[in-house]
N, CA, C and O atoms as CSV, one atom per row, in Angstrom:
chain,resi,resn,atom,element,x,y,z
A,1,MET,N,N,-16.700,11.979,23.122
A,1,MET,CA,C,-16.762,12.153,24.582
A,1,MET,C,C,-16.630,13.644,24.902
A,1,MET,O,O,-15.742,14.314,24.374
A,2,HIS,N,N,-17.492,14.155,25.746
A,2,HIS,CA,C,-17.450,15.540,26.194
A,2,HIS,C,C,-16.130,15.775,26.922
A,2,HIS,O,O,-15.616,14.875,27.587
A,3,GLN,N,N,-15.586,16.973,26.799
A,3,GLN,CA,C,-14.270,17.251,27.380
A,3,GLN,C,C,-14.197,16.998,28.878
A,3,GLN,O,O,-13.128,16.670,29.394
A,4,ASP,N,N,-15.321,17.144,29.592
A,4,ASP,CA,C,-15.304,16.953,31.039
A,4,ASP,C,C,-15.495,15.493,31.459
A,4,ASP,O,O,-15.278,15.166,32.626
A,5,GLU,N,N,-15.898,14.604,30.536
A,5,GLU,CA,C,-16.213,13.223,30.914
A,5,GLU,C,C,-15.024,12.505,31.554
A,5,GLU,O,O,-15.185,11.847,32.581
A,6,GLY,N,N,-13.858,12.621,30.973
A,6,GLY,CA,C,-12.669,11.986,31.549
A,6,GLY,C,C,-12.344,12.567,32.913
A,6,GLY,O,O,-11.968,11.841,33.834
A,7,LEU,N,N,-12.490,13.873,33.038
A,7,LEU,CA,C,-12.246,14.534,34.319
A,7,LEU,C,C,-13.245,14.050,35.365
A,7,LEU,O,O,-12.881,13.834,36.521
A,8,ILE,N,N,-14.484,13.883,34.970
A,8,ILE,CA,C,-15.507,13.426,35.915
A,8,ILE,C,C,-15.180,12.033,36.430
A,8,ILE,O,O,-15.329,11.767,37.622
A,9,GLU,N,N,-14.744,11.153,35.564
A,9,GLU,CA,C,-14.377,9.804,36.015
A,9,GLU,C,C,-13.204,9.863,36.990
A,9,GLU,O,O,-13.176,9.133,37.982
A,10,TYR,N,N,-12.242,10.730,36.706
A,10,TYR,CA,C,-11.103,10.898,37.614
A,10,TYR,C,C,-11.570,11.462,38.964
A,10,TYR,O,O,-11.098,11.028,40.015
A,11,ILE,N,N,-12.481,12.412,38.935
A,11,ILE,CA,C,-13.004,13.002,40.176
A,11,ILE,C,C,-13.762,11.949,40.985
A,11,ILE,O,O,-13.686,11.938,42.214
A,12,ARG,N,N,-14.481,11.078,40.310
A,12,ARG,CA,C,-15.145,9.972,41.018
A,12,ARG,C,C,-14.108,9.153,41.804
A,12,ARG,O,O,-14.353,8.757,42.943
A,13,GLU,N,N,-12.954,8.905,41.182
A,13,GLU,CA,C,-11.875,8.172,41.861
A,13,GLU,C,C,-11.350,8.974,43.052
A,13,GLU,O,O,-11.126,8.423,44.130
A,14,LEU,N,N,-11.157,10.278,42.849
A,14,LEU,CA,C,-10.656,11.129,43.926
A,14,LEU,C,C,-11.615,11.164,45.112
A,14,LEU,O,O,-11.183,11.221,46.263
A,15,LEU,N,N,-12.909,11.131,44.831
A,15,LEU,CA,C,-13.924,11.234,45.880
A,15,LEU,C,C,-14.338,9.883,46.458
A,15,LEU,O,O,-15.168,9.835,47.366
A,16,ALA,N,N,-13.785,8.800,45.956
A,16,ALA,CA,C,-14.166,7.453,46.396
A,16,ALA,C,C,-14.129,7.264,47.916
A,16,ALA,O,O,-15.000,6.577,48.448
A,17,PRO,N,N,-13.156,7.844,48.643
A,17,PRO,CA,C,-13.167,7.654,50.101
A,17,PRO,C,C,-14.419,8.193,50.795
A,17,PRO,O,O,-14.758,7.735,51.886
A,18,LEU,N,N,-15.110,9.158,50.182
A,18,LEU,CA,C,-16.348,9.683,50.767
A,18,LEU,C,C,-17.464,8.658,50.687
A,18,LEU,O,O,-18.268,8.524,51.610
A,19,GLY,N,N,-17.507,7.944,49.587
A,19,GLY,CA,C,-18.604,7.025,49.301
A,19,GLY,C,C,-19.130,7.321,47.908
A,19,GLY,O,O,-18.484,8.023,47.130
A,20,ALA,N,N,-20.293,6.790,47.597
A,20,ALA,CA,C,-20.867,6.958,46.265
A,20,ALA,C,C,-21.250,8.412,46.005
A,20,ALA,O,O,-21.875,9.066,46.840
A,21,VAL,N,N,-20.865,8.897,44.839
A,21,VAL,CA,C,-21.269,10.226,44.395
A,21,VAL,C,C,-22.096,10.057,43.117
A,21,VAL,O,O,-21.953,9.069,42.397
A,22,SER,N,N,-22.947,11.023,42.856
A,22,SER,CA,C,-23.715,11.017,41.612
A,22,SER,C,C,-23.397,12.289,40.843
A,22,SER,O,O,-22.993,13.300,41.417
A,23,VAL,N,N,-23.590,12.213,39.535
A,23,VAL,CA,C,-23.265,13.328,38.655
A,23,VAL,C,C,-24.491,13.658,37.821
A,23,VAL,O,O,-25.148,12.766,37.285
A,24,ARG,N,N,-24.794,14.948,37.717
A,24,ARG,CA,C,-25.913,15.412,36.890
A,24,ARG,C,C,-25.434,16.535,35.983
A,24,ARG,O,O,-24.701,17.426,36.413
A,25,LYS,N,N,-25.854,16.483,34.729
A,25,LYS,CA,C,-25.537,17.563,33.796
A,25,LYS,C,C,-26.304,18.803,34.198
A,25,LYS,O,O,-27.463,18.728,34.608
A,26,MET,N,N,-25.646,19.947,34.078
A,26,MET,CA,C,-26.300,21.213,34.399
A,26,MET,C,C,-25.518,22.393,33.857
A,26,MET,O,O,-24.287,22.385,33.888
A,27,PHE,N,N,-26.197,23.389,33.370
A,27,PHE,CA,C,-25.608,24.675,32.974
A,27,PHE,C,C,-24.324,24.544,32.162
A,27,PHE,O,O,-23.377,25.293,32.401
A,28,GLY,N,N,-24.266,23.634,31.230
A,28,GLY,CA,C,-23.069,23.486,30.423
A,28,GLY,C,C,-21.942,22.784,31.148
A,28,GLY,O,O,-20.823,22.726,30.638
A,29,GLY,N,N,-22.212,22.255,32.318
A,29,GLY,CA,C,-21.225,21.514,33.093
A,29,GLY,C,C,-21.900,20.360,33.800
A,29,GLY,O,O,-22.886,19.808,33.311
A,30,HIS,N,N,-21.366,19.999,34.951
A,30,HIS,CA,C,-21.916,18.899,35.739
A,30,HIS,C,C,-21.891,19.249,37.216
A,30,HIS,O,O,-20.963,19.898,37.697
A,31,GLY,N,N,-22.915,18.815,37.926
A,31,GLY,CA,C,-22.937,18.919,39.377
A,31,GLY,C,C,-22.579,17.564,39.954
A,31,GLY,O,O,-23.041,16.534,39.463
A,32,ILE,N,N,-21.758,17.558,40.993
A,32,ILE,CA,C,-21.387,16.311,41.664
A,32,ILE,C,C,-22.014,16.335,43.048
A,32,ILE,O,O,-21.804,17.261,43.831
A,33,TYR,N,N,-22.788,15.294,43.331
A,33,TYR,CA,C,-23.567,15.209,44.562
A,33,TYR,C,C,-23.058,14.088,45.454
A,33,TYR,O,O,-22.684,13.012,44.989
A,34,TYR,N,N,-23.056,14.373,46.738
A,34,TYR,CA,C,-22.759,13.360,47.740
A,34,TYR,C,C,-23.846,13.470,48.805
A,34,TYR,O,O,-24.136,14.563,49.292
A,35,ASP,N,N,-24.431,12.363,49.155
A,35,ASP,CA,C,-25.480,12.317,50.167
A,35,ASP,C,C,-26.618,13.296,49.846
A,35,ASP,O,O,-27.193,13.913,50.743
A,36,GLY,N,N,-26.929,13.424,48.547
A,36,GLY,CA,C,-28.025,14.272,48.110
A,36,GLY,C,C,-27.717,15.751,48.004
A,36,GLY,O,O,-28.593,16.535,47.639
A,37,LEU,N,N,-26.484,16.155,48.317
A,37,LEU,CA,C,-26.106,17.572,48.279
A,37,LEU,C,C,-25.025,17.809,47.227
A,37,LEU,O,O,-24.098,17.010,47.089
A,38,MET,N,N,-25.148,18.906,46.491
A,38,MET,CA,C,-24.132,19.226,45.498
A,38,MET,C,C,-22.896,19.775,46.212
A,38,MET,O,O,-22.959,20.795,46.899
A,39,ILE,N,N,-21.781,19.082,46.037
A,39,ILE,CA,C,-20.542,19.492,46.699
A,39,ILE,C,C,-19.508,20.032,45.720
A,39,ILE,O,O,-18.545,20.676,46.135
A,40,CYS,N,N,-19.695,19.779,44.424
A,40,CYS,CA,C,-18.730,20.230,43.420
A,40,CYS,C,C,-19.458,20.528,42.117
A,40,CYS,O,O,-20.561,20.042,41.868
A,41,ILE,N,N,-18.809,21.339,41.302
A,41,ILE,CA,C,-19.220,21.494,39.917
A,41,ILE,C,C,-17.990,21.255,39.046
A,41,ILE,O,O,-16.863,21.566,39.431
A,42,VAL,N,N,-18.233,20.702,37.881
A,42,VAL,CA,C,-17.184,20.520,36.880
A,42,VAL,C,C,-17.635,21.320,35.674
A,42,VAL,O,O,-18.685,21.055,35.089
A,43,ILE,N,N,-16.826,22.301,35.314
A,43,ILE,CA,C,-17.179,23.162,34.185
A,43,ILE,C,C,-15.910,23.698,33.552
A,43,ILE,O,O,-14.939,24.009,34.243
A,44,ASP,N,N,-15.927,23.802,32.241
A,44,ASP,CA,C,-14.777,24.318,31.493
A,44,ASP,C,C,-13.481,23.596,31.850
A,44,ASP,O,O,-12.419,24.215,31.909
A,45,GLY,N,N,-13.569,22.284,32.088
A,45,GLY,CA,C,-12.373,21.499,32.373
A,45,GLY,C,C,-11.812,21.680,33.767
A,45,GLY,O,O,-10.678,21.278,34.026
A,46,GLY,N,N,-12.574,22.273,34.671
A,46,GLY,CA,C,-12.089,22.499,36.036
A,46,GLY,C,C,-13.045,21.962,37.081
A,46,GLY,O,O,-14.243,21.823,36.835
A,47,LEU,N,N,-12.501,21.662,38.251
A,47,LEU,CA,C,-13.284,21.212,39.397
A,47,LEU,C,C,-13.374,22.353,40.392
A,47,LEU,O,O,-12.364,22.967,40.739
A,48,PHE,N,N,-14.584,22.637,40.850
A,48,PHE,CA,C,-14.830,23.685,41.822
A,48,PHE,C,C,-15.625,23.092,42.974
A,48,PHE,O,O,-16.646,22.439,42.756
A,49,LEU,N,N,-15.162,23.315,44.202
A,49,LEU,CA,C,-15.762,22.749,45.405
A,49,LEU,C,C,-16.609,23.784,46.137
A,49,LEU,O,O,-16.284,24.971,46.150
A,50,LYS,N,N,-17.701,23.317,46.747
A,50,LYS,CA,C,-18.604,24.196,47.506
A,50,LYS,C,C,-17.854,24.823,48.677
A,50,LYS,O,O,-17.120,24.139,49.391
A,51,THR,N,N,-18.040,26.122,48.870
A,51,THR,CA,C,-17.446,26.831,50.002
A,51,THR,C,C,-18.529,27.651,50.690
A,51,THR,O,O,-19.637,27.806,50.176
A,52,ASP,N,N,-18.184,28.168,51.856
A,52,ASP,CA,C,-19.035,29.123,52.557
A,52,ASP,C,C,-18.115,30.032,53.360
A,52,ASP,O,O,-16.892,29.943,53.250
A,53,GLU,N,N,-18.701,30.895,54.160
A,53,GLU,CA,C,-17.896,31.850,54.932
A,53,GLU,C,C,-16.872,31.141,55.831
A,53,GLU,O,O,-15.778,31.656,56.059
A,54,GLU,N,N,-17.234,29.971,56.332
A,54,GLU,CA,C,-16.360,29.234,57.232
A,54,GLU,C,C,-15.173,28.582,56.507
A,54,GLU,O,O,-14.065,28.549,57.043
A,55,THR,N,N,-15.397,28.069,55.308
A,55,THR,CA,C,-14.348,27.322,54.604
A,55,THR,C,C,-13.568,28.144,53.580
A,55,THR,O,O,-12.444,27.789,53.225
A,56,ARG,N,N,-14.155,29.230,53.110
A,56,ARG,CA,C,-13.525,30.022,52.049
A,56,ARG,C,C,-12.108,30.493,52.386
A,56,ARG,O,O,-11.249,30.453,51.506
A,57,PRO,N,N,-11.818,30.938,53.619
A,57,PRO,CA,C,-10.451,31.379,53.913
A,57,PRO,C,C,-9.402,30.287,53.681
A,57,PRO,O,O,-8.294,30.584,53.233
A,58,GLY,N,N,-9.737,29.038,53.978
A,58,GLY,CA,C,-8.798,27.943,53.747
A,58,GLY,C,C,-8.536,27.725,52.267
A,58,GLY,O,O,-7.405,27.451,51.865
A,59,PHE,N,N,-9.575,27.846,51.460
A,59,PHE,CA,C,-9.406,27.711,50.011
A,59,PHE,C,C,-8.552,28.861,49.473
A,59,PHE,O,O,-7.675,28.661,48.633
A,60,LYS,N,N,-8.824,30.056,49.970
A,60,LYS,CA,C,-8.043,31.220,49.527
A,60,LYS,C,C,-6.578,31.062,49.909
A,60,LYS,O,O,-5.692,31.357,49.107
A,61,ALA,N,N,-6.318,30.600,51.128
A,61,ALA,CA,C,-4.942,30.407,51.592
A,61,ALA,C,C,-4.204,29.353,50.764
A,61,ALA,O,O,-2.980,29.396,50.636
A,62,ALA,N,N,-4.965,28.403,50.202
A,62,ALA,CA,C,-4.358,27.344,49.388
A,62,ALA,C,C,-4.180,27.766,47.930
A,62,ALA,O,O,-3.774,26.960,47.092
A,63,GLY,N,N,-4.486,29.033,47.628
A,63,GLY,CA,C,-4.287,29.543,46.276
A,63,GLY,C,C,-5.428,29.255,45.316
A,63,GLY,O,O,-5.263,29.360,44.101
A,64,CYS,N,N,-6.579,28.895,45.851
A,64,CYS,CA,C,-7.753,28.589,45.025
A,64,CYS,C,C,-8.457,29.887,44.626
A,64,CYS,O,O,-8.216,30.949,45.201
A,65,ALA,N,N,-9.327,29.772,43.632
A,65,ALA,CA,C,-10.054,30.944,43.148
A,65,ALA,C,C,-11.520,30.576,42.922
A,65,ALA,O,O,-11.835,29.420,42.640
A,66,PRO,N,N,-12.410,31.552,43.046
A,66,PRO,CA,C,-13.830,31.268,42.843
A,66,PRO,C,C,-14.163,31.050,41.369
A,66,PRO,O,O,-13.465,31.531,40.476
A,67,PHE,N,N,-15.242,30.316,41.143
A,67,PHE,CA,C,-15.777,30.198,39.788
A,67,PHE,C,C,-16.570,31.467,39.529
A,67,PHE,O,O,-17.456,31.825,40.305
A,68,ILE,N,N,-16.251,32.143,38.438
A,68,ILE,CA,C,-16.906,33.400,38.079
A,68,ILE,C,C,-17.443,33.277,36.663
A,68,ILE,O,O,-16.762,32.775,35.768
A,69,TYR,N,N,-18.669,33.740,36.471
A,69,TYR,CA,C,-19.227,33.767,35.124
A,69,TYR,C,C,-19.818,35.151,34.876
A,69,TYR,O,O,-20.020,35.931,35.807
A,70,GLU,N,N,-20.086,35.435,33.623
A,70,GLU,CA,C,-20.675,36.721,33.265
A,70,GLU,C,C,-22.158,36.547,32.989
A,70,GLU,O,O,-22.574,35.599,32.323
A,71,SER,N,N,-22.946,37.474,33.508
A,71,SER,CA,C,-24.386,37.487,33.264
A,71,SER,C,C,-24.829,38.932,33.104
A,71,SER,O,O,-24.631,39.758,33.995
A,72,LYS,N,N,-25.422,39.221,31.978
A,72,LYS,CA,C,-25.918,40.576,31.702
A,72,LYS,C,C,-24.824,41.621,31.881
A,72,LYS,O,O,-25.058,42.704,32.418
A,73,GLY,N,N,-23.617,41.271,31.416
A,73,GLY,CA,C,-22.502,42.200,31.463
A,73,GLY,C,C,-21.843,42.356,32.821
A,73,GLY,O,O,-20.965,43.204,32.983
A,74,LYS,N,N,-22.249,41.554,33.805
A,74,LYS,CA,C,-21.668,41.639,35.144
A,74,LYS,C,C,-21.011,40.320,35.508
A,74,LYS,O,O,-21.458,39.250,35.094
A,75,ARG,N,N,-19.942,40.411,36.290
A,75,ARG,CA,C,-19.266,39.216,36.780
A,75,ARG,C,C,-19.991,38.717,38.030
A,75,ARG,O,O,-20.271,39.483,38.952
A,76,VAL,N,N,-20.284,37.424,38.040
A,76,VAL,CA,C,-20.994,36.803,39.157
A,76,VAL,C,C,-20.071,35.749,39.774
A,76,VAL,O,O,-19.645,34.807,39.107
A,77,GLU,N,N,-19.775,35.931,41.058
A,77,GLU,CA,C,-18.920,34.981,41.771
A,77,GLU,C,C,-19.798,33.964,42.491
A,77,GLU,O,O,-20.697,34.325,43.250
A,78,MET,N,N,-19.523,32.700,42.241
A,78,MET,CA,C,-20.292,31.635,42.879
A,78,MET,C,C,-19.585,31.176,44.154
A,78,MET,O,O,-18.447,31.563,44.422
A,79,SER,N,N,-20.273,30.350,44.928
A,79,SER,CA,C,-19.708,29.836,46.180
A,79,SER,C,C,-18.937,28.537,45.942
A,79,SER,O,O,-18.766,27.735,46.860
A,80,TYR,N,N,-18.480,28.336,44.725
A,80,TYR,CA,C,-17.662,27.174,44.374
A,80,TYR,C,C,-16.277,27.675,44.002
A,80,TYR,O,O,-16.128,28.563,43.163
A,81,TRP,N,N,-15.257,27.091,44.641
A,81,TRP,CA,C,-13.880,27.508,44.418
A,81,TRP,C,C,-13.072,26.355,43.847
A,81,TRP,O,O,-13.366,25.187,44.101
A,82,SER,N,N,-12.052,26.699,43.074
A,82,SER,CA,C,-11.186,25.683,42.481
A,82,SER,C,C,-10.542,24.835,43.575
A,82,SER,O,O,-10.338,25.286,44.702
A,83,ALA,N,N,-10.233,23.608,43.210
A,83,ALA,CA,C,-9.556,22.705,44.142
A,83,ALA,C,C,-8.073,23.047,44.178
A,83,ALA,O,O,-7.511,23.457,43.163
A,84,PRO,N,N,-7.431,22.886,45.330
A,84,PRO,CA,C,-5.977,23.084,45.367
A,84,PRO,C,C,-5.306,22.107,44.401
A,84,PRO,O,O,-5.747,20.967,44.256
A,85,GLU,N,N,-4.251,22.556,43.750
A,85,GLU,CA,C,-3.566,21.715,42.763
A,85,GLU,C,C,-3.168,20.362,43.323
A,85,GLU,O,O,-3.375,19.338,42.671
A,86,ASP,N,N,-2.594,20.341,44.529
A,86,ASP,CA,C,-2.128,19.066,45.085
A,86,ASP,C,C,-3.288,18.148,45.473
A,86,ASP,O,O,-3.097,16.937,45.590
A,87,ALA,N,N,-4.482,18.698,45.672
A,87,ALA,CA,C,-5.641,17.869,45.997
A,87,ALA,C,C,-6.041,17.000,44.811
A,87,ALA,O,O,-6.700,15.974,44.981
A,88,MET,N,N,-5.644,17.409,43.616
A,88,MET,CA,C,-5.991,16.652,42.413
A,88,MET,C,C,-5.067,15.444,42.209
A,88,MET,O,O,-5.254,14.667,41.272
A,89,ASP,N,N,-4.072,15.292,43.085
A,89,ASP,CA,C,-3.082,14.228,42.917
A,89,ASP,C,C,-3.527,12.855,43.403
A,89,ASP,O,O,-3.095,11.837,42.862
A,90,SER,N,N,-4.386,12.819,44.420
A,90,SER,CA,C,-4.752,11.517,44.989
A,90,SER,C,C,-6.024,11.637,45.821
A,90,SER,O,O,-6.385,12.727,46.265
A,91,PRO,N,N,-6.703,10.506,46.028
A,91,PRO,CA,C,-7.876,10.531,46.907
A,91,PRO,C,C,-7.525,11.019,48.317
A,91,PRO,O,O,-8.301,11.750,48.932
A,92,ALA,N,N,-6.364,10.618,48.826
A,92,ALA,CA,C,-5.967,11.048,50.176
A,92,ALA,C,C,-5.803,12.559,50.255
A,92,ALA,O,O,-6.131,13.167,51.274
A,93,ALA,N,N,-5.296,13.171,49.184
A,93,ALA,CA,C,-5.106,14.625,49.167
A,93,ALA,C,C,-6.434,15.360,48.961
A,93,ALA,O,O,-6.608,16.470,49.463
A,94,MET,N,N,-7.366,14.753,48.231
A,94,MET,CA,C,-8.650,15.401,47.955
A,94,MET,C,C,-9.634,15.276,49.117
A,94,MET,O,O,-10.451,16.172,49.329
A,95,THR,N,N,-9.569,14.199,49.856
A,95,THR,CA,C,-10.588,13.915,50.877
A,95,THR,C,C,-10.814,15.056,51.870
A,95,THR,O,O,-11.970,15.391,52.128
A,96,PRO,N,N,-9.775,15.672,52.441
A,96,PRO,CA,C,-10.059,16.772,53.393
A,96,PRO,C,C,-10.807,17.931,52.731
A,96,PRO,O,O,-11.668,18.544,53.362
A,97,TRP,N,N,-10.497,18.234,51.490
A,97,TRP,CA,C,-11.151,19.334,50.775
A,97,TRP,C,C,-12.589,18.966,50.440
A,97,TRP,O,O,-13.490,19.801,50.532
A,98,ALA,N,N,-12.801,17.711,50.050
A,98,ALA,CA,C,-14.157,17.251,49.753
A,98,ALA,C,C,-15.021,17.277,51.015
A,98,ALA,O,O,-16.206,17.602,50.953
A,99,ARG,N,N,-14.428,16.937,52.151
A,99,ARG,CA,C,-15.182,16.982,53.417
A,99,ARG,C,C,-15.555,18.424,53.767
A,99,ARG,O,O,-16.643,18.671,54.287
A,100,LEU,N,N,-14.669,19.370,53.487
A,100,LEU,CA,C,-14.998,20.788,53.707
A,100,LEU,C,C,-16.155,21.216,52.802
A,100,LEU,O,O,-17.055,21.937,53.232
A,101,ALA,N,N,-16.124,20.764,51.545
A,101,ALA,CA,C,-17.195,21.098,50.602
A,101,ALA,C,C,-18.524,20.514,51.079
A,101,ALA,O,O,-19.563,21.170,51.010
A,102,TYR,N,N,-18.476,19.285,51.560
A,102,TYR,CA,C,-19.698,18.646,52.054
A,102,TYR,C,C,-20.220,19.392,53.289
A,102,TYR,O,O,-21.424,19.617,53.413
A,103,ALA,N,N,-19.327,19.771,54.190
A,103,ALA,CA,C,-19.742,20.506,55.392
A,103,ALA,C,C,-20.397,21.837,55.005
A,103,ALA,O,O,-21.397,22.230,55.607
A,104,ALA,N,N,-19.845,22.526,54.013
A,104,ALA,CA,C,-20.440,23.790,53.552
A,104,ALA,C,C,-21.819,23.536,52.948
A,104,ALA,O,O,-22.745,24.319,53.161
A,105,ALA,N,N,-21.956,22.447,52.196
A,105,ALA,CA,C,-23.248,22.118,51.595
A,105,ALA,C,C,-24.287,21.773,52.666
A,105,ALA,O,O,-25.456,22.136,52.541
A,106,VAL,N,N,-23.858,21.075,53.715
A,106,VAL,CA,C,-24.770,20.739,54.814
A,106,VAL,C,C,-25.227,22.007,55.527
A,106,VAL,O,O,-26.412,22.161,55.822
A,107,ARG,N,N,-24.288,22.917,55.805
A,107,ARG,CA,C,-24.664,24.171,56.465
A,107,ARG,C,C,-25.652,24.957,55.608
A,107,ARG,O,O,-26.620,25.514,56.126
A,108,LYS,N,N,-25.412,25.003,54.312
A,108,LYS,CA,C,-26.318,25.714,53.401
A,108,LYS,C,C,-27.704,25.074,53.429
A,108,LYS,O,O,-28.711,25.778,53.490
A,109,ALA,N,N,-27.759,23.752,53.387
A,109,ALA,CA,C,-29.041,23.045,53.392
A,109,ALA,C,C,-29.793,23.250,54.698
A,109,ALA,O,O,-31.024,23.270,54.707
A,110,ASN,N,N,-29.073,23.403,55.793
A,110,ASN,CA,C,-29.703,23.553,57.108
A,110,ASN,C,C,-29.967,25.005,57.494
A,110,ASN,O,O,-30.583,25.269,58.527
A,111,ALA,N,N,-29.508,25.945,56.674
A,111,ALA,CA,C,-29.697,27.368,56.975
A,111,ALA,C,C,-31.174,27.718,56.880
A,111,ALA,O,O,-31.899,27.214,56.023
A,112,LYS,N,N,-31.594,28.585,57.771
A,112,LYS,CA,C,-32.974,29.045,57.725
A,112,LYS,C,C,-33.137,29.955,56.507
A,112,LYS,O,O,-32.287,30.809,56.254
A,113,PRO,N,N,-34.205,29.778,55.766
A,113,PRO,CA,C,-34.408,30.634,54.593
A,113,PRO,C,C,-34.589,32.086,55.014
A,113,PRO,O,O,-35.204,32.385,56.038
A,114,VAL,N,N,-34.040,32.976,54.203
A,114,VAL,CA,C,-34.182,34.405,54.455
A,114,VAL,C,C,-35.538,34.839,53.932
A,114,VAL,O,O,-35.863,34.623,52.764
A,115,ARG,N,N,-36.311,35.440,54.787
A,115,ARG,CA,C,-37.642,35.900,54.379
A,115,ARG,C,C,-37.532,37.244,53.674
A,115,ARG,O,O,-36.835,38.156,54.120
A,116,LYS,N,N,-38.231,37.328,52.579
A,116,LYS,CA,C,-38.294,38.602,51.867
A,116,LYS,C,C,-39.364,39.464,52.523
A,116,LYS,O,O,-40.416,38.959,52.914
A,117,PRO,N,N,-39.102,40.761,52.644
A,117,PRO,CA,C,-40.121,41.633,53.240
A,117,PRO,C,C,-41.373,41.645,52.371
A,117,PRO,O,O,-41.304,41.603,51.143
A,118,ARG,N,N,-42.500,41.702,53.035
A,118,ARG,CA,C,-43.774,41.742,52.323
A,118,ARG,C,C,-43.983,43.110,51.710
A,118,ARG,O,O,-43.640,44.136,52.298
A,119,LYS,N,N,-44.544,43.103,50.534
A,119,LYS,CA,C,-44.878,44.368,49.883
A,119,LYS,C,C,-46.193,44.869,50.427
A,119,LYS,O,O,-47.129,44.092,50.618
A,120,SER,N,N,-46.273,46.154,50.678
A,120,SER,CA,C,-47.507,46.739,51.208
A,120,SER,C,C,-48.496,47.005,50.120
A,120,SER,O,O,-49.592,47.497,50.388
């Protein structure tokens, strides 16, 4: 069993109040989707929830940290932040954080695409 498999099953339990979630393997980890939108990633034995400018301050205040990886010698910070420790204790504790992640994913999906300037 992959090291994250047990964690993924536990996360499914934590997210049960939201409704059905799906899991897809990706980038050496897993993406967790709700209502067709990726709201979490599970990688290196950790759960990271989708954030945006609106929700990130709450995650920071709760002592969470961004998922960071290295690419071409540079650190890249993603818009997924660790879950608060107490949120991992029960579905009731996780639900508000999962709803914030879903709201951030909805805003991202509904954002107007940024147009790249045309080359002359």
